[in-house]
DSSP file (Angstrom, degrees, kcal/mol; ACC not computed):
  #  RESIDUE AA STRUCTURE BP1 BP2  ACC     N-H-->O    O-->H-N    N-H-->O    O-->H-N    TCO  KAPPA ALPHA  PHI   PSI    X-CA   Y-CA   Z-CA
    1    1 A X     >        0   0    0      0, 0.0     4,-2.1     0, 0.0     5,-0.1   0.000 360.0 360.0 360.0 -43.4   40.9   12.1  -33.2
    2    2 A X  H  >  +     0   0    0      1,-0.2     4,-2.1     2,-0.2     5,-0.1   0.874 360.0  52.5 -65.8 -34.9   38.7   15.1  -32.1
    3    3 A X  H  > S+     0   0    0      2,-0.2     4,-2.1     1,-0.2    -1,-0.2   0.903 108.8  48.4 -65.0 -43.2   35.9   13.6  -34.1
    4    4 A X  H  > S+     0   0    0      2,-0.2     4,-2.7     1,-0.2    -1,-0.2   0.876 110.6  52.8 -61.2 -42.3   36.2   10.2  -32.4
    5    5 A X  H  X S+     0   0    0     -4,-2.1     4,-2.4     1,-0.2    -2,-0.2   0.908 109.3  47.0 -66.4 -42.0   36.2   12.0  -29.1
    6    6 A X  H  X S+     0   0    0     -4,-2.1     4,-2.1     2,-0.2    -1,-0.2   0.864 112.3  51.3 -62.8 -39.0   33.0   13.9  -29.8
    7    7 A X  H  X S+     0   0    0     -4,-2.1     4,-2.5     2,-0.2    -2,-0.2   0.928 111.3  47.5 -61.5 -47.6   31.3   10.7  -31.1
    8    8 A X  H  X S+     0   0    0     -4,-2.7     4,-2.1     1,-0.2    -2,-0.2   0.904 111.7  49.1 -64.8 -43.1   32.3    8.8  -27.9
    9    9 A X  H  X S+     0   0    0     -4,-2.4     4,-2.4     2,-0.2    -1,-0.2   0.901 111.2  51.3 -59.6 -43.3   31.1   11.7  -25.6
   10   10 A X  H  X S+     0   0    0     -4,-2.1     4,-2.5     1,-0.2     5,-0.2   0.937 109.8  49.5 -62.1 -45.2   27.7   11.8  -27.6
   11   11 A X  H  X S+     0   0    0     -4,-2.5     4,-2.7     1,-0.2    -1,-0.2   0.902 110.5  50.3 -62.3 -39.7   27.4    8.0  -27.1
   12   12 A X  H  X S+     0   0    0     -4,-2.1     4,-2.5     2,-0.2    -1,-0.2   0.919 111.0  48.5 -61.5 -44.0   28.1    8.4  -23.4
   13   13 A X  H  X S+     0   0    0     -4,-2.4     4,-2.5     2,-0.2     5,-0.2   0.922 112.3  48.0 -65.2 -46.1   25.5   11.1  -23.0
   14   14 A X  H  X S+     0   0    0     -4,-2.5     4,-2.7     1,-0.2     5,-0.2   0.920 113.0  48.9 -61.8 -43.6   22.8    9.1  -24.9
   15   15 A X  H  X S+     0   0    0     -4,-2.7     4,-2.9    -5,-0.2    -2,-0.2   0.927 111.2  50.1 -66.5 -39.4   23.5    6.0  -22.8
   16   16 A X  H  X S+     0   0    0     -4,-2.5     4,-2.4     1,-0.2    -2,-0.2   0.917 112.3  46.9 -61.1 -42.8   23.3    8.1  -19.6
   17   17 A X  H  X S+     0   0    0     -4,-2.5     4,-2.3     2,-0.2     5,-0.2   0.921 112.7  49.1 -68.9 -42.4   20.0    9.6  -20.6
   18   18 A X  H  X S+     0   0    0     -4,-2.7     4,-3.0    -5,-0.2     5,-0.2   0.928 110.5  50.7 -63.4 -41.9   18.6    6.2  -21.6
   19   19 A X  H  X S+     0   0    0     -4,-2.9     4,-3.1    -5,-0.2     5,-0.2   0.952 110.6  49.1 -61.3 -45.4   19.7    4.6  -18.3
   20   20 A X  H  X S+     0   0    0     -4,-2.4     4,-2.0     1,-0.2    -1,-0.2   0.888 113.3  46.0 -60.2 -37.4   18.1    7.4  -16.3
   21   21 A X  H  X S+     0   0    0     -4,-2.3     4,-2.5     2,-0.2    -1,-0.2   0.918 114.5  48.9 -70.9 -40.4   14.8    7.0  -18.3
   22   22 A X  H  X S+     0   0    0     -4,-3.0     4,-2.7    -5,-0.2    -2,-0.2   0.929 110.6  49.8 -64.9 -44.5   14.9    3.2  -17.9
   23   23 A X  H  X S+     0   0    0     -4,-3.1     4,-2.8     1,-0.2    -1,-0.2   0.889 111.4  49.1 -63.8 -38.7   15.6    3.4  -14.3
   24   24 A X  H  X S+     0   0    0     -4,-2.0     4,-2.8    -5,-0.2    -1,-0.2   0.908 111.3  49.2 -59.4 -45.0   12.7    5.9  -13.8
   25   25 A X  H  X S+     0   0    0     -4,-2.5     4,-2.5     2,-0.2    -2,-0.2   0.905 111.7  49.6 -66.7 -38.7   10.4    3.6  -15.8
   26   26 A X  H  X S+     0   0    0     -4,-2.7     4,-2.5     2,-0.2    -2,-0.2   0.947 112.4  47.1 -62.7 -47.9   11.5    0.6  -13.7
   27   27 A X  H  X S+     0   0    0     -4,-2.8     4,-2.5     1,-0.2    -2,-0.2   0.920 111.9  50.4 -59.4 -43.0   10.8    2.5  -10.5
   28   28 A X  H  X S+     0   0    0     -4,-2.8     4,-2.5     1,-0.2    -1,-0.2   0.892 111.0  48.9 -63.1 -38.2    7.5    3.7  -11.7
   29   29 A X  H  X S+     0   0    0     -4,-2.5     4,-2.0     2,-0.2    -1,-0.2   0.892 112.2  48.8 -66.4 -36.3    6.5    0.1  -12.7
   30   30 A X  H  X S+     0   0    0     -4,-2.5     4,-2.5     2,-0.2    -2,-0.2   0.893 111.6  48.8 -71.6 -39.2    7.6   -1.1   -9.2
   31   31 A X  H  X S+     0   0    0     -4,-2.5     4,-2.5     1,-0.2    -2,-0.2   0.907 112.4  48.9 -70.6 -39.0    5.6    1.6   -7.4
   32   32 A X  H  X S+     0   0    0     -4,-2.5     4,-2.3     2,-0.2    -2,-0.2   0.904 110.6  50.7 -65.7 -38.5    2.6    0.8   -9.5
   33   33 A X  H  X S+     0   0    0     -4,-2.0     4,-2.7     2,-0.2    -2,-0.2   0.931 112.6  46.1 -62.6 -48.3    3.0   -2.9   -8.7
   34   34 A X  H  X S+     0   0    0     -4,-2.5     4,-2.5     1,-0.2     5,-0.2   0.914 111.5  51.3 -62.3 -42.8    3.2   -2.2   -5.0
   35   35 A X  H  X S+     0   0    0     -4,-2.5     4,-2.7     2,-0.2    -1,-0.2   0.904 111.8  47.9 -59.1 -42.8    0.3    0.1   -5.0
   36   36 A X  H  X S+     0   0    0     -4,-2.3     4,-3.1     2,-0.2     5,-0.2   0.930 112.8  47.7 -63.8 -46.6   -1.8   -2.5   -6.9
   37   37 A X  H  X S+     0   0    0     -4,-2.7     4,-2.2     2,-0.2     5,-0.3   0.898 113.2  48.5 -67.6 -38.3   -0.8   -5.3   -4.5
   38   38 A X  H  X>S+     0   0    0     -4,-2.5     4,-2.8    -5,-0.2     5,-1.8   0.968 115.8  44.4 -61.7 -50.9   -1.5   -3.0   -1.4
   39   39 A X  H  <5S+     0   0    0     -4,-2.7    -2,-0.2     1,-0.2    -1,-0.2   0.908 116.7  44.9 -65.7 -40.2   -4.9   -2.1   -2.8
   40   40 A X  H  <5S+     0   0    0     -4,-3.1    -1,-0.2    -5,-0.2    -2,-0.2   0.833 126.1  28.0 -69.7 -33.0   -5.8   -5.6   -3.9
   41   41 A X  H  <5S+     0   0    0     -4,-2.2    -2,-0.2    -5,-0.2    -3,-0.2   0.645 132.7  18.7-108.5 -15.1   -4.8   -7.3   -0.7
   42   42 A X  T ><5S+     0   0    0     -4,-2.8     3,-1.9    -5,-0.3    28,-0.5   0.726  94.7  86.1-123.6 -52.9   -5.1   -4.8    2.2
   43   43 A X  T 3 <S+     0   0    0     -5,-1.8    28,-0.2     1,-0.3     3,-0.1  -0.283 106.8   3.7 -63.4 132.7   -7.3   -1.8    1.4
   44   44 A X  T 3  S+     0   0    0     26,-3.7    -1,-0.3     1,-0.3     2,-0.2   0.475 102.3 123.2  77.3   2.3  -11.0   -2.5    2.1
   45   45 A X    <   -     0   0    0     -3,-1.9    25,-0.4    25,-0.3     2,-0.4  -0.650  64.8-113.4 -97.9 150.7  -10.3   -5.9    3.5
   46   46 A X        -     0   0    0     -2,-0.2   102,-1.8    23,-0.1     2,-0.3  -0.654  36.9-178.8 -81.0 136.0  -11.3   -7.1    7.0
   47   47 A X  E     -AB  68 147A   0     21,-2.0    21,-3.4    -2,-0.4     2,-0.3  -0.974  10.2-167.2-130.6 150.5   -8.5   -7.9    9.5
   48   48 A X  E     - B   0 146A   0     98,-2.3    98,-3.0    -2,-0.3     2,-0.7  -0.902  38.0 -91.8-127.9 164.2   -8.4   -9.1   13.0
   49   49 A X  E     + B   0 145A   0     14,-0.3    96,-0.2    -2,-0.3     3,-0.2  -0.667  38.9 174.4 -75.5 114.7   -5.7   -9.3   15.6
   50   50 A X  E    S-     0   0A   0     94,-2.9     2,-0.3    -2,-0.7    -1,-0.2   0.792  73.2  -0.1 -85.4 -38.7   -4.0  -12.6   15.2
   51   51 A X  E     + B   0 144A   0     93,-1.6    93,-3.5    -3,-0.1     2,-0.4  -0.946  58.6 177.5-156.7 133.6   -1.3  -11.8   17.8
   52   52 A X  E     + B   0 143A   0     -2,-0.3     7,-3.5    91,-0.2     8,-0.8  -0.982  13.3 171.2-136.9 122.9   -0.5   -8.8   19.9
   53   53 A X  E     -CB  58 142A   0     89,-2.5    89,-2.9    -2,-0.4     2,-0.5  -0.997  17.1-165.8-138.6 138.3    2.4   -8.9   22.3
   54   54 A X  E >  S-CB  57 141A   0      3,-2.0     3,-1.8    -2,-0.4    87,-0.2  -0.940  80.9 -29.4-127.2 104.5    4.0   -6.1   24.4
   55   55 A X  T 3  S-     0   0    0     85,-3.2    86,-0.1    -2,-0.5     3,-0.1   0.857 128.1 -44.6  59.9  38.0    7.3   -7.0   25.9
   56   56 A X  T 3  S+     0   0    0     84,-0.6     2,-0.6     1,-0.3    -1,-0.3   0.332 111.5 123.2  91.6 -10.0    6.3  -10.7   26.0
   57   57 A X  E <   -C   54   0A   0     -3,-1.8    -3,-2.0     2,-0.0     2,-0.5  -0.766  62.1-131.3 -87.2 119.0    2.9  -10.0   27.4
   58   58 A X  E     +C   53   0A   0     -2,-0.6    -5,-0.2    -5,-0.2     3,-0.2  -0.573  33.4 167.4 -72.5 117.2    0.1  -11.5   25.3
   59   59 A X    >   +     0   0    0     -7,-3.5     3,-1.6    -2,-0.5     4,-0.5   0.298  42.8 110.5-110.5   8.4   -2.6   -8.9   24.6
   60   60 A X  G >   +     0   0    0     -8,-0.8     3,-1.6     1,-0.3    -1,-0.1   0.821  69.8  62.3 -54.0 -38.4   -4.3  -10.8   21.8
   61   61 A X  G >  S+     0   0    0      1,-0.3     3,-1.7     2,-0.2    -1,-0.3   0.785  91.2  67.8 -60.9 -30.5   -7.4  -11.4   23.9
   62   62 A X  G <  S+     0   0    0     -3,-1.6    -1,-0.3     1,-0.3    -2,-0.2   0.756 100.1  50.8 -60.8 -23.1   -8.1   -7.6   24.2
   63   63 A X  G X  S+     0   0    0     -3,-1.6     3,-2.2    -4,-0.5   -14,-0.3   0.345  74.2 133.8-100.3   7.4   -8.9   -7.6   20.5
   64   64 A X  T <  S+     0   0    0     -3,-1.7     3,-0.1     1,-0.3    -3,-0.0  -0.377  78.4  17.3 -61.9 129.8  -11.4  -10.4   20.4
   65   65 A X  T 3  S+     0   0    0      1,-0.3    20,-0.4    -2,-0.1     2,-0.3   0.290  95.0 127.6  94.8 -12.4  -14.4   -9.3   18.3
   66   66 A X    <   -     0   0    0     -3,-2.2     2,-0.4    18,-0.1    -1,-0.3  -0.597  39.9-163.9 -81.5 138.8  -12.6   -6.3   16.7
   67   67 A X  E     - D   0  83A   0     16,-2.1    16,-2.7    -2,-0.3     2,-0.4  -0.997   5.7-161.6-117.7 127.6  -12.6   -5.9   12.9
   68   68 A X  E     +AD  47  82A   0    -21,-3.4   -21,-2.0    -2,-0.4     2,-0.4  -0.903  10.6 177.3-111.3 137.4  -10.0   -3.5   11.4
   69   69 A X  E     - D   0  81A   0     12,-2.1    12,-2.5    -2,-0.4     2,-0.4  -0.995  16.1-154.4-138.9 133.0  -10.4   -2.1    7.8
   70   70 A X  E     - D   0  80A   0    -28,-0.5   -26,-3.7   -25,-0.4     2,-0.3  -0.898  16.6-161.2-102.1 130.8   -8.1    0.4    6.0
   71   71 A X        -     0   0    0      8,-3.3     2,-0.5    -2,-0.4     3,-0.2  -0.756  19.5-107.5-112.3 161.0   -9.8    2.5    3.3
   72   72 A X        +     0   0    0     -2,-0.3     6,-0.2     1,-0.2     3,-0.1  -0.765  45.8 150.1 -98.1 128.6   -8.2    4.4    0.4
   73   73 A X  S    S-     0   0    0      4,-2.4     2,-0.2     1,-0.7     5,-0.2   0.626  90.4 -14.6-104.3 -49.8   -7.9    8.2    0.1
   74   74 A X  B >  S-E   77   0A   0      3,-2.7    -1,-0.7    -3,-0.2     3,-0.6  -0.758  83.2 -90.6-133.0-174.7   -4.7    7.8   -1.8
   75   75 A X  T 3  S+     0   0    0     -2,-0.2     3,-0.1     1,-0.2    19,-0.0   0.633 127.2  41.2 -76.0  -6.7   -2.4    4.9   -2.3
   76   76 A X  T 3  S+     0   0    0      1,-0.2    19,-2.4    18,-0.1     2,-0.3   0.350 120.2  15.2-121.9   8.4   -0.4    6.1    0.8
   77   77 A X  E <   +EF  74  94A   0     -3,-0.6    -3,-2.7    17,-0.3    -4,-2.4  -0.978  57.1 127.9-171.1 162.8   -3.1    7.1    3.3
   78   78 A X  E     - F   0  93A   0     15,-2.1    15,-2.9    -2,-0.3    -6,-0.2  -0.972  52.7 -49.0 168.7-176.1   -6.7    7.1    4.3
   79   79 A X  E     - F   0  92A   0     -2,-0.3    -8,-3.3    13,-0.2     2,-0.3  -0.441  44.2-168.3 -78.5 158.1   -9.2    6.4    7.0
   80   80 A X  E     -DF  70  91A   0     11,-2.0    11,-3.0   -10,-0.2     2,-0.3  -0.971   3.0-154.7-138.9 155.6   -9.3    3.3    9.0
   81   81 A X  E     -DF  69  90A   0    -12,-2.5   -12,-2.1    -2,-0.3     2,-0.5  -0.974  12.1-160.1-134.4 152.2  -11.8    1.8   11.4
   82   82 A X  E     -DF  68  89A   0      7,-2.1     7,-3.1    -2,-0.3     2,-0.4  -0.993  22.2-171.4-123.6 119.7  -11.9   -0.6   14.3
   83   83 A X  E     +DF  67  88A   0    -16,-2.7   -16,-2.1    -2,-0.5     2,-0.3  -0.936  12.2 165.2-123.0 136.2  -15.4   -2.1   14.9
   84   84 A X  E >  S- F   0  87A   0      3,-2.4     3,-2.2    -2,-0.4   -18,-0.1  -0.970  70.5  -9.9-148.3 131.5  -16.6   -4.1   17.8
   85   85 A X  T 3  S-     0   0    0    -20,-0.4     3,-0.1    -2,-0.3   -19,-0.1   0.828 128.8 -52.8  48.7  40.1  -20.0   -5.0   18.9
   86   86 A X  T 3  S+     0   0    0      1,-0.2     2,-0.5     0, 0.0    -1,-0.3   0.334 113.3 116.7  83.9  -5.9  -21.5   -2.5   16.5
   87   87 A X  E <   -F   84   0A   0     -3,-2.2    -3,-2.4     2,-0.0     2,-0.5  -0.840  50.0-157.0 -99.5 125.8  -19.4    0.4   17.7
   88   88 A X  E     -F   83   0A   0     -2,-0.5     2,-0.5    -5,-0.2    -5,-0.2  -0.898   5.6-160.3-111.4 128.8  -16.9    1.9   15.2
   89   89 A X  E     -F   82   0A   0     -7,-3.1    -7,-2.1    -2,-0.5     2,-0.3  -0.930  17.1-143.2-106.9 126.1  -13.8    3.8   16.1
   90   90 A X  E     +F   81   0A   0     -2,-0.5    17,-0.2    -9,-0.2     2,-0.2  -0.666  32.2 145.6 -94.7 140.5  -12.5    6.0   13.4
   91   91 A X  E     -F   80   0A   0    -11,-3.0   -11,-2.0    -2,-0.3     2,-0.3  -0.764  37.4-108.6-147.9-164.3   -8.8    6.6   12.7
   92   92 A X  E     -FG  79 105A   0     13,-2.3    13,-2.7   -13,-0.3     2,-0.3  -0.961  18.6-160.2-137.0 156.6   -6.3    7.1    9.9
   93   93 A X  E     +FG  78 104A   0    -15,-2.9   -15,-2.1    -2,-0.3     2,-0.3  -0.934   9.8 179.7-129.9 155.1   -3.6    5.0    8.3
   94   94 A X  E     -FG  77 103A   0      9,-1.6     9,-3.1    -2,-0.3     2,-0.3  -0.977   5.8-166.7-150.1 161.0   -0.5    6.0    6.2
   95   95 A X  E     - G   0 102A   0    -19,-2.4     7,-0.2    -2,-0.3     2,-0.1  -0.926  23.6-115.5-140.8 159.1    2.4    4.3    4.5
   96   96 A X    >   -     0   0    0      5,-0.9     3,-1.1    -2,-0.3     5,-0.0  -0.370  46.9 -90.2 -87.0-179.7    5.6    5.3    3.0
   97   97 A X  T 3  S+     0   0    0      1,-0.3   -63,-0.1    -2,-0.1   -62,-0.1   0.741 126.2  42.7 -69.9 -24.7    6.3    4.8   -0.9
   98   98 A X  T 3  S-     0   0    0    -64,-0.0    -1,-0.3   -63,-0.0     0, 0.0   0.321 107.0-123.8-103.3   7.2    7.7    1.3   -0.6
   99   99 A X  S <  S+     0   0    0     -3,-1.1    -2,-0.1     2,-0.1    23,-0.1   0.838  76.2 123.9  52.5  39.5    5.1    0.1    2.0
  100  100 A X        +     0   0    0      1,-0.1    22,-1.9    21,-0.1     2,-0.4   0.633  68.3  54.4 -95.3 -17.6    7.7   -0.9    4.5
  101  101 A X  E     - H   0 121A   0     20,-0.2    -5,-0.9    34,-0.0     2,-0.5  -0.940  60.7-174.4-120.3 136.3    6.1    1.4    7.1
  102  102 A X  E     -GH  95 120A   0     18,-2.5    18,-2.8    -2,-0.4     2,-0.6  -0.970   6.8-163.6-133.1 120.7    2.5    1.5    8.3
  103  103 A X  E     -GH  94 119A   0     -9,-3.1    -9,-1.6    -2,-0.5     2,-0.5  -0.885   7.1-172.0-105.4 123.9    1.3    4.2   10.6
  104  104 A X  E     -GH  93 118A   0     14,-2.4    14,-1.1    -2,-0.6     2,-0.4  -0.975   3.2-176.8-117.3 131.1   -2.1    3.6   12.5
  105  105 A X  E     +G   92   0A   0    -13,-2.7   -13,-2.3    -2,-0.5     2,-0.5  -0.982  13.5 174.5-132.5 124.6   -3.7    6.2   14.6
  106  106 A X        -     0   0    0     -2,-0.4     3,-0.4   -15,-0.2   -15,-0.2  -0.862  18.5-162.6-121.1  91.4   -6.8    5.9   16.6
  107  107 A X        +     0   0    0     -2,-0.5   -17,-0.1   -17,-0.2    -2,-0.0  -0.469  69.7   8.4 -78.2 149.3   -7.4    9.2   18.5
  108  108 A X  S    S+     0   0    0      1,-0.2     2,-0.2    -2,-0.1    -1,-0.2   0.945  97.2 140.0  51.2  62.9   -9.8    9.2   21.5
  109  109 A X        -     0   0    0     -3,-0.4    -1,-0.2     1,-0.1     5,-0.1  -0.712  60.3 -70.6-127.3 170.8  -10.3    5.5   21.6
  110  110 A X    >>  -     0   0    0     -2,-0.2     3,-1.8     1,-0.1     4,-0.6  -0.299  56.4-104.6 -60.8 155.7  -10.6    2.6   24.1
  111  111 A X  H >> S+     0   0    0      1,-0.3     3,-0.9     2,-0.2     4,-0.6   0.782 117.0  64.6 -56.1 -30.3   -7.3    1.8   25.9
  112  112 A X  H 3> S+     0   0    0      1,-0.3     4,-0.5     2,-0.2     3,-0.4   0.767  96.1  57.0 -67.3 -25.2   -6.7   -1.3   23.9
  113  113 A X  H <> S+     0   0    0     -3,-1.8     4,-1.4     1,-0.2    -1,-0.3   0.655  88.7  76.7 -81.6 -14.5   -6.4    0.7   20.7
  114  114 A X  H << S+     0   0    0     -3,-0.9    -1,-0.2    -4,-0.6     3,-0.2   0.888  90.6  54.9 -51.9 -44.3   -3.6    2.8   22.2
  115  115 A X  H  < S+     0   0    0     -4,-0.6    -1,-0.2    -3,-0.4    -2,-0.2   0.883 109.4  47.1 -58.7 -41.0   -1.2   -0.2   21.6
  116  116 A X  H  < S+     0   0    0     -4,-0.5     2,-1.3    -3,-0.1   -12,-0.3   0.731  89.6  93.1 -79.4 -21.5   -2.1   -0.2   17.9
  117  117 A X  S  < S+     0   0    0     -4,-1.4     2,-0.3    -3,-0.2   -12,-0.2  -0.596  70.0  80.9 -77.4  95.4   -1.7    3.5   17.5
  118  118 A X  E    S-H  104   0A   0     -2,-1.3   -14,-2.4   -14,-1.1     2,-0.5  -0.972  86.5 -71.9-174.2 176.8    1.9    3.9   16.4
  119  119 A X  E     -H  103   0A   0     -2,-0.3    16,-2.4   -16,-0.2     2,-0.3  -0.798  53.1-171.8 -88.5 127.7    4.4    3.7   13.5
  120  120 A X  E     -HI 102 134A   0    -18,-2.8   -18,-2.5    -2,-0.5     2,-0.4  -0.808  16.2-148.4-116.7 159.8    4.9    0.0   12.5
  121  121 A X  E     -HI 101 133A   0     12,-3.3    12,-2.4    -2,-0.3     2,-0.5  -0.959  26.9-114.5-120.9 144.5    7.2   -1.7   10.1
  122  122 A X  E     + I   0 132A   0    -22,-1.9    10,-0.2    -2,-0.4     3,-0.1  -0.677  30.3 176.2 -80.3 126.7    6.4   -4.8    8.2
  123  123 A X  E    S+     0   0A   0      8,-2.8     2,-0.3    -2,-0.5     9,-0.2   0.649  77.2   5.6 -97.4 -25.1    8.4   -7.8    9.3
  124  124 A X  E     - I   0 131A   0      7,-1.4     7,-2.8    -3,-0.1    -1,-0.4  -0.919  51.0-167.6-161.6 135.2    6.5  -10.1    7.0
  125  125 A X  E     + I   0 130A   0     -2,-0.3     2,-1.5     5,-0.2     5,-0.2  -0.304  39.2 138.7-116.7  47.1    3.8   -9.6    4.3
  126  126 A X  E >   - I   0 129A   0      3,-0.5     3,-1.7     2,-0.0    -1,-0.0  -0.621  55.7-121.6 -94.2  78.2    2.8  -13.2    3.9
  127  127 A X  T 3  S+     0   0    0     -2,-1.5    19,-0.1     1,-0.4    -2,-0.1  -0.233  96.5  50.4 -61.1 142.4   -0.9  -12.7    3.7
  128  128 A X  T 3  S+     0   0    0     17,-0.1    19,-3.6   -87,-0.1     2,-0.5  -0.930 122.2  49.8 -89.5   9.0   -3.4  -13.5    5.0
  129  129 A X  E <   -IJ 126 146A   0     -3,-1.7     2,-0.5    17,-0.2    -3,-0.5  -0.941  63.2-162.2-118.0 125.9   -1.2  -12.4    7.9
  130  130 A X  E     -IJ 125 145A   0     15,-3.4    15,-2.3    -2,-0.5     2,-0.5  -0.894  14.4-155.6 -97.4 126.8    0.7   -9.0    8.1
  131  131 A X  E     -IJ 124 144A   0     -7,-2.8    -8,-2.8    -2,-0.5    -7,-1.4  -0.902  16.9-177.2-107.9 129.3    3.4   -9.2   10.8
  132  132 A X  E     -IJ 122 143A   0     11,-2.6    11,-2.2    -2,-0.5     2,-0.3  -0.931  15.5-178.5-130.7 148.7    4.4   -5.9   12.2
  133  133 A X  E     -I  121   0A   0    -12,-2.4   -12,-3.3    -2,-0.3     9,-0.1  -0.938  49.1 -73.6-138.0 159.5    7.0   -4.5   14.7
  134  134 A X  E >   -I  120   0A   0      7,-0.5     3,-0.7     5,-0.4     2,-0.3  -0.214  51.6-117.5 -56.2 140.5    7.5   -1.0   15.9
  135  135 A X  T 3  S+     0   0    0    -16,-2.4   -16,-0.2     1,-0.2    -1,-0.1  -0.604  90.1   6.1 -80.8 138.1    9.2    1.3   13.3
  136  136 A X  T 3  S+     0   0    0     -2,-0.3     2,-0.3     1,-0.1    -1,-0.2   0.659 118.0  73.2  69.4  17.7   12.7    2.8   14.3
  137  137 A X  S <  S-     0   0    0     -3,-0.7    -1,-0.1     2,-0.1    -4,-0.0  -0.986  72.7-134.2-155.6 160.5   13.1    0.8   17.5
  138  138 A X        +     0   0    0     -2,-0.3    -3,-0.1    -3,-0.1    -2,-0.0   0.184  51.9 152.1-103.4  15.8   13.8   -2.7   18.7
  139  139 A X        -     0   0    0      1,-0.2     2,-2.7    -4,-0.1    -5,-0.4  -0.189  56.0-118.2 -43.0 129.3   10.9   -2.4   21.2
  140  140 A X  S    S+     0   0    0     -7,-0.1   -85,-3.2   -86,-0.0   -84,-0.6  -0.301  70.1 127.9 -78.2  62.4    9.6   -5.9   21.9
  141  141 A X  E     -B   54   0A   0     -2,-2.7    -7,-0.5   -87,-0.2     2,-0.4  -0.913  35.8-172.0-115.1 142.7    6.2   -5.3   20.6
  142  142 A X  E     -B   53   0A   0    -89,-2.9   -89,-2.5    -2,-0.4     2,-0.4  -0.999   9.5-178.0-138.8 138.6    4.5   -7.4   18.0
  143  143 A X  E     -BJ  52 132A   0    -11,-2.2   -11,-2.6    -2,-0.4     2,-0.5  -0.972   1.6-176.2-136.8 121.9    1.3   -7.0   16.1
  144  144 A X  E     -BJ  51 131A   0    -93,-3.5   -94,-2.9    -2,-0.4   -93,-1.6  -0.972   7.5-165.0-117.3 122.7    0.0   -9.6   13.5
  145  145 A X  E     -BJ  49 130A   0    -15,-2.3   -15,-3.4    -2,-0.5     2,-0.5  -0.923   6.8-154.7-110.7 128.1   -3.2   -8.8   11.6
  146  146 A X  E     -BJ  48 129A   0    -98,-3.0   -98,-2.3    -2,-0.5     2,-0.3  -0.863  10.9-135.2-103.2 130.7   -5.0  -11.6    9.8
  147  147 A X  E      B   47   0A   0    -19,-3.6  -100,-0.2    -2,-0.5   -19,-0.1  -0.658 360.0 360.0 -81.1 138.5   -7.2  -11.0    6.9
  148  148 A X              0   0    0   -102,-1.8  -101,-0.2    -2,-0.3    -1,-0.1   0.348 360.0 360.0-139.3 360.0  -10.5  -12.9    7.0
C-alpha cells in the first residue's frame, strides 16, 4: 500500500512537471509567433491614418500626407516616425507582450500628433488596417491606421 502511494505521488509529480514545461513551451511558441507576426506585418511598414475620430468629430483630414513607420529596437519597443512633406517627426512606440496594447509617443510635435500620442488598444488587427481605441477607457476616440 505504501509502495503504491509512493508510485502514485511520483507519477503526479512527473505529470505536474511535464505540464508546466509543456505550458511554458506553448507560451514561448505563442510569443514567438506573435513577435514574428508583428515584425512581418507592422514593423518597418508604411501606415497612413485611415480614420481618426475624437468624440464623433472626424479628424482624418488632419493626417492627409502623413506616413507613419514603427521601427524595431526590440519586439516590444522602438522608434517611430511621422513624415509629411519631407519633414520627419520622431517618437517612440511600445507594446505589451501579447500585443493588445500599443503606446505611441510623439514629443514636441505639431498639434495633430497630440491626438495620436497615447496608449491604444487593438480593437481589430485585420491588416491592412489596424483599428485602435484608447487603452483603459471608453473614451470615444478611434484611430485606424492603414498599411500601404
